[in-house]
PAZAPA-4460 file (N, C-alpha, C; in steps of 0.05 Angstrom, whole numbers, plus 32768, in hexadecimal, padded with zeros to 4 digits):
% residues 189
    n_x    n_y    n_z   ca_x   ca_y   ca_z    c_x    c_y    c_z   seq   type   mol
   7CC7   7F1A   822B   7CD1   7F2E   8225   7CF4   7F24   822E     1      M     A
   7CFF   7F14   823E   7D17   7F01   8245   7D19   7EF4   822D     2      K     A
   7D0A   7EEB   8221   7D11   7ED7   820B   7D1C   7EE7   81EF     3      T     A
   7D0C   7F01   81F3   7D18   7F0F   81DB   7D2F   7F24   81DE     4      R     A
   7D31   7F28   81F9   7D4F   7F3B   8202   7D63   7F28   81FC     5      S     A
   7D5D   7F07   8202   7D7A   7EF1   8204   7D7D   7EF6   81EA     6      G     A
   7D63   7EF6   81D1   7D69   7EEA   81BF   7D7A   7F08   81AB     7      F     A
   7D71   7F22   81B2   7D82   7F37   81B1   7DA3   7F37   81B1     8      L     A
   7DAD   7F2C   81CE   7DBF   7F2D   81D9   7DD0   7F15   81CB     9      L     A
   7DC0   7EFC   81BD   7DCA   7EEB   81B2   7DD5   7EF6   8198    10      L     A
   7DC4   7F03   818F   7DC6   7F16   8172   7DDA   7F22   8170    11      V     A
   7DE7   7F33   8184   7DF8   7F49   8189   7E11   7F36   8187    12      L     A
   7E12   7F29   8198   7E29   7F13   81A1   7E2F   7F09   8187    13      L     A
   7E1E   7EFC   8179   7E2D   7EED   815E   7E34   7F05   8148    14      A     A
   7E2B   7F23   8148   7E33   7F39   8139   7E4D   7F3A   8149    15      V     A
   7E52   7F43   8158   7E66   7F4B   816B   7E7F   7F30   8160    16      V     A
   7E76   7F1F   8165   7E8B   7F08   815E   7E92   7F09   8142    17      T     A
   7E7D   7F00   8131   7E86   7F0B   8118   7E95   7F22   8105    18      T     A
   7E94   7F39   8111   7EA1   7F4E   8111   7EC0   7F4A   8111    19      I     A
   7EBF   7F45   8130   7EDD   7F39   813A   7EEB   7F2B   8136    20      C     A
   7EE0   7F13   8129   7EEF   7EF4   8123   7EE8   7EF5   8107    21      L     A
   7ED7   7F00   80F7   7ED1   7EF7   80DE   7EE3   7F00   80CC    22      G     A
   7EE1   7EFD   80B8   7EEC   7F06   809A   7EF3   7F20   8097    23      P     A
   7F05   7F27   8095   7F0F   7F45   8094   7F26   7F4B   8081    24      R     A
   7F26   7F5E   8074   7F3A   7F6E   8062   7F52   7F65   8071    25      L     A
   7F69   7F62   8062   7F83   7F60   806C   7F90   7F71   8059    26      V     A
   7FA1   7F83   805C   7FB3   7F90   8047   7FCE   7F8A   8051    27      Y     A
   7FD8   7F81   8036   7FF2   7F79   803C   8006   7F84   8021    28      E     A
   8017   7F9F   802F   8025   7FA9   8016   8037   7FA0   800B    29      P     A
   8040   7F83   8014   804B   7F7B   7FFA   8040   7F55   7FFA    30      W     A
   803F   7F56   7FDC   8039   7F39   7FDC   8047   7F25   7FCA    31      V     A
   804E   7F0B   7FD5   8068   7F01   7FCA   8060   7EEC   7FAF    32      A     A
   8064   7EE5   7FA1   805C   7ED4   7F87   8075   7EC4   7F7A    33      E     A
   8075   7EAF   7F81   8087   7EA3   7F74   8083   7E97   7F59    34      E     A
   8095   7EA2   7F4A   808C   7E9F   7F2C   8090   7E80   7F14    35      L     A
   807C   7E7F   7F11   8085   7E68   7EF8   8094   7E74   7EE5    36      S     A
   809D   7E5D   7ED5   80AC   7E66   7EB8   8099   7E72   7EAF    37      P     A
   8080   7E70   7EA8   8072   7E74   7E90   8069   7E98   7E9C    38      A     A
   806A   7E95   7EB6   8063   7EB9   7EC4   807A   7EC7   7EC1    39      R     A
   8094   7EB6   7EC4   80A7   7ECB   7EBF   80B1   7ED4   7EA2    40      V     A
   80A9   7EC4   7E8D   80AC   7EC8   7E72   8092   7EE1   7E6E    41      E     A
   807B   7EDD   7E77   8068   7EF1   7E76   806C   7F08   7E7F    42      A     A
   8078   7F0B   7E95   8083   7F27   7E9B   809E   7F2F   7E90    43      L     A
   80A4   7F23   7E82   80BD   7F27   7E77   80D0   7F29   7E86    44      R     A
   80D9   7F16   7E97   80E8   7F1C   7EAE   810B   7F07   7EA9    45      L     A
   8107   7EFA   7E90   811C   7EE3   7E94   8134   7EEB   7E9B    46      E     A
   813E   7F06   7E8F   8154   7F14   7E91   8160   7F2B   7EA0    47      R     A
   814C   7F2E   7EB8   814C   7F43   7EC3   816A   7F4F   7ED4    48      I     A
   8175   7F33   7ED7   818C   7F33   7EED   81A6   7F38   7ED8    49      F     A
   819D   7F36   7EB9   81B4   7F3C   7EAB   81C5   7F4E   7EB0    50      D     A
   81B6   7F6A   7EAE   81C5   7F84   7EB3   81C5   7F8C   7ED1    51      L     A
   81C1   7F78   7EE4   81C5   7F7F   7EFD   81DC   7F77   7F0A    52      A     A
   81F1   7F75   7F13   820E   7F65   7F15   820A   7F66   7F33    53      P     A
   820E   7F47   7F3B   820B   7F40   7F58   8216   7F52   7F68    54      E     A
   8211   7F63   7F83   8220   7F6D   7F96   8212   7F67   7FB5    55      R     A
   8225   7F5E   7FCB   8212   7F60   7FD4   821D   7F69   7FF3    56      T     A
   8214   7F66   8007   822C   7F6D   8021   8232   7F85   8022    57      G     A
   8250   7F89   802A   8264   7F9A   8032   8266   7FAF   8016    58      K     A
   826F   7F9B   7FFE   826D   7FB1   7FE8   8254   7FC0   7FE0    59      D     A
   823E   7FB2   7FE3   8226   7FC0   7FDC   8225   7FD5   7FEE    60      R     A
   8227   7FD4   8009   8224   7FEA   8018   8239   8007   8014    61      V     A
   8250   7FFB   800B   825D   8014   8008   825A   8022   7FEF    62      Q     A
   824F   8011   7FD4   823F   8023   7FC3   8227   802E   7FC7    63      E     A
   8214   8024   7FDD   8201   8034   7FDB   8206   8049   7FF0    64      L     A
   821A   8050   7FFF   8222   805E   8013   8232   8079   7FFB    65      V     A
   8239   8071   7FED   8248   8082   7FD7   8238   808F   7FC3    66      A     A
   8227   807F   7FB9   8213   8088   7FA1   81FC   809A   7FB6    67      L     A
   81F5   8095   7FC9   81E0   80AC   7FD1   81EC   80BB   7FEB    68      H     A
   81FE   80BF   7FF5   8205   80D0   8001   81FA   80C9   8022    69      D     A
   81F6   80AE   802A   81EA   80A9   8042   820A   80A3   8058    70      F     A
   8205   80AD   8070   8218   80AD   8083   821E   8089   8089    71      P     A
   8232   8086   8084   8232   8067   807E   822E   8052   809D    72      P     A
   822B   8066   80B4   8225   8053   80CE   8205   804E   80C9    73      G     A
   81F7   805B   80BC   81D8   8063   80BB   81D0   8047   80B1    74      N     A
   81DA   803A   8098   81D2   8025   8090   81D5   800E   809A    75      L     A
   81C1   7FF9   809D   81C5   7FE6   80AD   81DB   7FCE   80A4    76      P     A
   81E8   7FBF   80B2   81FB   7FAA   80AE   81E4   7F93   8098    77      A     A
   81ED   7F8C   8087   81DF   7F78   8074   81EE   7F66   8066    78      F     A
   81ED   7F4C   805F   81F7   7F41   8056   81F1   7F31   8031    79      A     A
   81DB   7F32   802E   81C8   7F33   8017   81C2   7F43   8002    80      G     A
   81B9   7F33   7FF4   81B7   7F51   7FD8   81AA   7F67   7FE3    81      S     A
   81B0   7F78   7FE0   819E   7F94   7FE6   8198   7FAB   7FD1    82      A     A
   8182   7FB3   7FD4   817A   7FCE   7FBE   8169   7FE4   7FD1    83      Q     A
   817D   7FF8   7FCA   816E   8016   7FD0   8155   8019   7FBC    84      L     A
   8140   801B   7FC2   812E   802F   7FAF   8112   8037   7FC1    85      F     A
   8108   8044   7FB1   80F1   8055   7FC3   80CE   804A   7FBC    86      D     A
   80CF   8032   7FC9   80B2   8022   7FC8   809B   8030   7FD5    87      P     A
   80A1   8041   7FE3   8088   8051   7FF1   807C   806C   7FE4    88      D     A
   808E   8071   7FCC   8091   8089   7FBC   8089   80A8   7FD6    89      N     A
   80A5   80A5   7FE2   80A4   80BA   7FF5   80C1   80CA   7FF0    90      D     A
   80CD   80C9   7FDF   80E2   80D5   7FCE   80FE   80D2   7FE3    91      G     A
   8102   80BE   7FF3   811A   80B8   8002   811D   8095   7FFA    92      D     A
   8136   808F   7FFD   813A   8076   7FF3   813A   8064   800B    93      L     A
   812F   8049   8008   8124   8038   8023   813B   8022   8014    94      D     A
   813E   8007   8029   814D   7FF2   8024   8141   7FDA   8022    95      L     A
   8143   7FCD   8012   8137   7FB8   800D   8153   7FA0   800F    96      F     A
   814D   7F8C   801E   816F   7F75   8028   8162   7F55   8026    97      T     A
   816F   7F48   8015   8161   7F2B   8020   816B   7F1E   8034    98      T     A
   8185   7F2D   8043   818A   7F1F   8057   819E   7F27   8068    99      R     A
   819E   7F23   8082   81AD   7F3C   8090   81CD   7F32   8097   100      M     A
   81CE   7F13   8099   81E5   7F09   80A7   81E6   7EEB   8094   101      G     A
   81FA   7EDC   809C   8203   7EC3   809A   820F   7EC4   8079   102      G     A
   820D   7EA8   8076   821D   7EA6   805E   8210   7EA1   803C   103      D     A
   81F0   7EA8   804A   81DD   7EA0   803A   81D9   7E87   802E   104      G     A
   81E1   7E72   8038   81DB   7E58   8033   81C1   7E4D   8048   105      S     A
   81BC   7E57   8059   81A4   7E5D   806B   818C   7E6E   805F   106      Q     A
   8173   7E63   8065   8161   7E75   8059   8159   7E93   8071   107      P     A
   8153   7EA7   8067   8155   7EBA   8075   8138   7EC5   8070   108      S     A
   812B   7EDF   807D   8119   7EE7   8077   811D   7F04   8068   109      R     A
   810E   7F16   805D   8117   7F2A   8054   8115   7F42   8065   110      F     A
   812C   7F5C   8061   8122   7F6D   806B   8124   7F8B   805C   111      Y     A
   810E   7F9C   8069   8108   7FB0   805C   810B   7FC7   8074   112      F     A
   811E   7FDA   806B   812A   7FED   807E   8124   800C   8073   113      H     A
   810C   8015   8086   8101   8032   807C   8116   8044   8086   114      L     A
   8116   8053   806E   812A   806D   8071   8114   8082   8079   115      N     A
   8121   8091   8092   8114   80A4   8099   810D   80C6   808D   116      D     A
   811A   80C9   807E   811B   80E1   806A   813E   80EE   8068   117      G     A
   814B   80E6   8084   815E   80E9   8087   817D   80D6   8085   118      S     A
   8175   80BF   807A   8184   80B0   807D   818A   8098   808C   119      G     A
   8174   809F   80A7   8176   8087   80B8   8163   8074   80B3   120      R     A
   816E   8053   80B4   8158   803B   80AB   814E   802F   80C5   121      F     A
   8137   802D   80C1   8125   8016   80D6   8120   8002   80C6   122      T     A
   8129   7FE5   80D5   8117   7FD7   80C9   8104   7FD1   80CF   123      E     A
   80ED   7FC6   80BD   80CE   7FC6   80C4   80C1   7FAF   80B0   124      V     A
   80D8   7FA0   80AD   80C8   7F88   8098   80B3   7F75   80A9   125      G     A
   80B0   7F72   80C0   809E   7F5A   80C8   8080   7F73   80D1   126      N     A
   8082   7F87   80C4   8072   7F91   80BF   8060   7F94   80A0   127      H     A
   806F   7F87   8098   8069   7F8B   8074   8057   7F6F   806C   128      L     A
   8052   7F58   8080   803E   7F41   806F   804F   7F2E   8074   129      G     A
   8045   7F1E   8066   804D   7F01   8069   8061   7EF6   805A   130      P     A
   806B   7F04   803E   8081   7F06   802F   809A   7F07   8039   131      A     A
   8095   7F1A   8051   80B1   7F24   8069   80B5   7F12   807B   132      F     A
   80A5   7F07   8084   80A6   7EF2   80A3   80A6   7ED4   8092   133      K     A
   80A8   7EC8   807B   80B6   7EAE   8075   80D4   7EAF   8073   134      K     A
   80DE   7EA3   806F   80F9   7E9B   806C   8100   7E91   8046   135      P     A
   8114   7E9F   803D   8115   7E9A   8024   8132   7E8D   801D   136      W     A
   8139   7E87   8009   8152   7E7D   8003   815E   7E92   7FEB   137      L     A
   8163   7EA9   7FEB   816A   7EBC   7FDB   8184   7EC2   7FD3   138      A     A
   8188   7EBF   7FB6   819F   7ECD   7FAB   81A8   7EEB   7FA1   139      R     A
   8194   7EF8   7F95   8194   7F0F   7F8E   817D   7F25   7F8E   140      R     A
   8178   7F34   7F8E   8162   7F46   7F8B   8163   7F60   7F77   141      S     A
   8151   7F64   7F66   814F   7F81   7F58   813A   7F91   7F60   142      I     A
   8132   7FA5   7F4F   8121   7FB1   7F60   810E   7FC7   7F42   143      C     A
   80F8   7FBC   7F42   80EF   7FC7   7F21   80CD   7FC4   7F24   144      K     A
   80C6   7FD9   7F11   80A9   7FD9   7F17   809C   7FC7   7EFF   145      D     A
   809D   7FAD   7F0A   8092   7F98   7EF3   807E   7F9A   7EE9   146      V     A
   8061   7FA1   7EF6   8046   7FA1   7EEE   8045   7FC1   7EEA   147      D     A
   8057   7FD4   7EE5   804E   7FE8   7EDB   803C   7FFC   7EE3   148      E     A
   8033   7FFD   7F05   801D   8005   7F13   8029   8018   7F1B   149      D     A
   8049   8026   7F20   8050   803E   7F29   805D   8036   7F3E   150      G     A
   805E   8021   7F45   8069   8017   7F68   8079   8002   7F5C   151      R     A
   8090   8005   7F6D   80AB   7FF6   7F6A   80A6   7FDA   7F78   152      V     A
   80AF   7FC4   7F6B   80A7   7FAA   7F75   80C8   7F9F   7F79   153      D     A
   80CA   7F83   7F87   80E6   7F75   7F8B   80E6   7F5F   7F7D   154      V     A
   80F7   7F5B   7F71   80FA   7F3F   7F5F   8116   7F36   7F6A   155      V     A
   8112   7F0F   7F79   8124   7F0E   7F83   8122   7EF6   7F76   156      I     A
   8143   7EEA   7F6B   8146   7ED5   7F68   8153   7EBD   7F89   157      E     A
   813D   7EAB   7F82   8145   7E99   7F96   815E   7E86   7F90   158      L     A
   816D   7E70   7F9D   817F   7E67   7F9B   817F   7E54   7F88   159      R     A
   8165   7E47   7F8B   8158   7E35   7F71   8153   7E3F   7F5A   160      D     A
   8156   7E5A   7F4F   8152   7E65   7F39   813A   7E70   7F36   161      G     A
   811F   7E6F   7F47   8106   7E75   7F45   8107   7E96   7F4B   162      T     A
   80FD   7E9F   7F3D   80F4   7EBC   7F3E   80DC   7EC0   7F4E   163      L     A
   80E1   7ECC   7F67   80CD   7EDC   7F75   80CB   7EF5   7F77   164      L     A
   80B2   7F03   7F73   80AE   7F1F   7F70   809E   7F20   7F8D   165      V     A
   80A7   7F38   7F98   8095   7F49   7FAF   8087   7F61   7F9E   166      L     A
   8069   7F59   7F99   805E   7F74   7F8C   8058   7F89   7FA8   167      W     A
   805D   7F9B   7F9B   8058   7FB7   7FAB   803D   7FBA   7FAA   168      N     A
   802B   7FBD   7FC6   8013   7FC2   7FC4   800F   7FD5   7FD3   169      R     A
   8024   7FE7   7FDA   8026   8007   7FEC   8017   8019   7FD7   170      L     A
   8008   802D   7FE2   7FFD   803E   7FD1   8007   8048   7FB8   171      A     A
   7FF7   804D   7FAA   7FFC   8058   7F8B   8009   8073   7F8A   172      K     A
   8021   807B   7F80   8020   8094   7F7C   8007   80A6   7F67   173      P     A
   800E   80BA   7F73   7FF8   80C9   7F63   800B   80D5   7F49   174      E     A
   8022   80DB   7F4E   8032   80E2   7F3A   804E   80D7   7F3C   175      K     A
   8059   80C9   7F34   8072   80C3   7F31   8087   80D7   7F3A   176      P     A
   8091   80D3   7F4F   80A8   80ED   7F58   80BF   80EC   7F42   177      P     A
   80CC   80FD   7F4A   80DC   80FD   7F34   80F5   80F8   7F42   178      E     A
   8100   80E0   7F3B   811E   80D4   7F4E   8123   80C5   7F38   179      R     A
   8139   80B8   7F44   8149   80A4   7F36   813D   808B   7F34   180      L     A
   813E   807A   7F1F   8129   8062   7F27   813C   804F   7F28   181      M     A
   8137   803E   7F3D   814A   8025   7F44   8154   800C   7F2E   182      P     A
   8147   8009   7F16   8148   7FFB   7EF8   8160   800F   7EEB   183      D     A
   8162   8029   7EF3   8172   803E   7EE2   8196   8039   7EEA   184      E     A
   81A7   803D   7EDE   81C1   803F   7EE5   81C4   8053   7EFB   185      P     A
   81CE   804B   7F12   81D1   805F   7F28   81ED   8072   7F27   186      M     A
   81F4   8086   7F20   8206   8097   7F25   8202   80B1   7F3C   187      T     A
   8217   80B9   7F3C   8212   80CE   7F52   8221   80E3   7F43   188      K     A
   820D   80FB   7F44   8218   8117   7F33   8224   8126   7F4C   189      E     A
***
């Protein structure tokens, strides 16, 4: 009897250890992919930045405030390329930026500021997976649904000219909301 209960205890311990330490599904809401030239061509991204002028830092903040009626103090101070878009399809615009300070000569992690719906932003990049924890040397960014799955992705040009895509793996929208798409010209009505 003692041998059998010892064996059952050992099996139970093995099962618990496997559950706690074994392989498990990992959810990454954003997945980074550095694109090879062939992949850039296949995704038709060769000229993606031709239509997007480079606007960063203070100029971009002023533009975003003017276009979207955000109170100026609610947007975080950032220095890198910035994009307002709705990656979680909740109807309000969130902010992605490639850096928060410095002159851009040093690598920086990416930042994602979640809009609470009233124009107040909270930085949540540390919770979005490895793509937001790694330091990158980025030049500019643009938002576009690259894979046409109904979720807006972020395309970033790194300083060496390589394109990086942050694939949006947040929940798919059941129906795309009626709103301004990030790659359309932004005009205030």
